[in-house]
N, C-alpha and C positions, 0 to 999 in steps of 0.2 A: 707589642705595640706600645709607645710610650705613652706614659699617663697624661701629659699634655694633650697629645693628639686624642686620646680617648675622651676626654673632658671636652675639648673642642668639637668632636662629632656629637656628643651627648648634648651640649649646649645648642649646637646648630640644629640638631633633630628635633629637640624640644621646642624651638622657636618656630620652626615649620609647622610643627604640630599645633601650637598655640595660634599662628596666624591662620591656618586652614581651618581652625573652628569657627572662624567668622565668614568663611565662603558660603556655607549653606544659608545663612541669613541674608547675605548679599543677593543671592540667587532667589530666595523666597521674596525679598522685598521688590526686586525687579520683576518677578513674574506676577505678583499680585499688585504692584503699583500702590502699595499701602505701606505706610510707615507710622500708622497711628498709635503703636504700641511703644514706639521709641521715646525714650527720654533724651531730648537734644541736651538738655543741660549735663546729664552723665556723659554723653559721647564728646561734649566740650571740655568737661573737665579731664576726662580720660585722655584726650588729645593734648591737653596743656601739660599733664603729667608725663606723657610720652615725648613731647617735645623737649621738656627739661631733661629726661633721661638721654635724649639723643644728644644734646649738648654735651652732657657728661661723658656719654659713651665716646664721642669724638674726641673729647678732652683726653679721655684715657687710652684711646687707640685700640680698643678691645673689638676686633672684627666681629665676633659672634655677637657681642651686645649691639654693635652698630647694625648689623644684618637683621637680627631679630626685632629690634626696635623699629628700624625703618619700615619693614613688612607690616608690623602691627600699626604703625601710622597710617600707612596706605590704606588698609582695610578699614581702619576708623574713619579714614577721610570720606571713603567711598560710602560707608553707611551715613555719615552725616550729611553727605550731598544728597543720598536717598531721601533722608529725613527732611531736608529743605524741599526737595522736589516734589515729594509724594505726601506730604502732611498736608492737613487740612487747616485753614485759619478762619476766622469769622471777623467779617468787616461789617460794622453796624448790624450785627444780628445775623447776617446771611453768610452761610459757609462758603467758602472759595477754595479752590485747590491752586497751589502755586504751580502745578505742572500745566495748568491751562492758559 
């Protein structure tokens, strides 16, 4: 096996594993309909960094980087969506759910 091919497989596999690590959180959030423990700021900053990396990976043309970063962005966007949908906010001292 050529060294480049080995490292492309290694990089792609690593990207898939990293992206798969977010799937249990998505499932748990969907099942419990609760995102109270999420930090929206963390997810927003993470998404900003991923977006910047995506532009760089598109510029560099590295397929493994584009693939992995795109999957990570998708997982983060889903978690951010759930964070908005299931988090509770207070309006004039009364808690409301954004999902209602």
